[in-house]
N, C-alpha and C positions, 0 to 999 in steps of 0.2 A: 647382382646385376644393377647397374645404375642407368636410368633413362633420363634424358634431358627433355624438358617440355619447352618447346619454342612457342611462345604465345604471341599472337598478333591480333589486333583489332583495327577497325577503321575509325575508332574514336581518337581523340587527340592524344598525342604521345605525352605521357607523363614520365616520371622517373622510373628507372629500371631497378628491379630488386631481385634478390636471390633468396631462395628458401628451400630447405630440405624437408621431406616428409617421407613416411613409409606407408605404402599401400600394400597390405598383405605382406608378401615376401619380396616386393620390389621396392627398392629405394629410389625415390623420385627427387630430382634436383630441379627446382623451378627457377627459370631465368626468363624474365619477360616484363611486360608493362604492368604497372600496378593495378589499373582497372580490371585487367583480365585475371589477376591472381586468384581471386575468390571463385571465379567461374570455373577455371580449370582445376583448381585444387578441390572444389566440391565434387567434381567428377572423379578425381583420384580417390577421394574419401567416400564416394557413392552416397552423397548427402543431397537429396533432391530439394529439401527445404532451403538449404543455403544457396543452392543454384537459383531457385525461384526468387529468393530475396535479393540476390546479387543482380539478377536480370531486371527485376522491378526497379532497383536503385539506379541501375544504368539507364533505364528508360526514362526515369524521372529527370535526369540531367541531360537528356538527348532529345532531338526532334524525332527520333525513331520510336514508333509505338512499341509497347511491351510485347505484343503478340508477334512482332517481327524481329526484335532485337537479338534473339539467339542466332539469327542468320549472319550477324555481323561479328561473331566471335569464332575463333578457331583455336585448337590446341594441337600442337605438333603438326601444323599445316593440315589438319583434318577438321571436318565439320564436327560439331559437338557430339552428334549421335554416333559418328564413326569412332571418335575418341572414346566415347562411353563403351562401345563394343570392345575396343582394344584394351580398356582397363577393366572389363567385365563388371561394369557398374550397372547392376540390374535396376535399382531405383531410378537412376538417371535415365536409362533407356525407356522405362515405362513413362516417366514424366515427359520426355521429349516426344515420344510416340503420341501421347495425348495432345501435344501441340501440333501434330500433323507431320512431324519429321520422319523421313524415310532414309535409312542409311544405305550405303553401298555394300554393306556387309550382309551376307545371307547365311542363316543358320541351317543346320542339317534338318531340323523339323520343318522348316519352311520349304525346303526342297521336297521332302517326302509328301507334303500336302498339296503340291502343285500338280 
């Protein structure tokens, strides 16, 4: 199965690039803006340290503060936390939840505890 990642940011548009990666049993074809490439691919790879580094780097070159910059990225037209749920990226979900992110995805154990 091949999924395409449509990457959009509110940052300045730079050159478009294409990249293929494999996340578990899913082959991912990246098509999008260069600044968002590492952000979305770190979610595909479930690599929280790369995501953190990419967001810090983006904030350094932007007037948007680091603690808010993740709100300006989306992968496949989804918030980063929702994309992390769709990719089953546990490290990324934990990292984004620590930043106060709440996704629109609800897990079964969350329903049972309500």
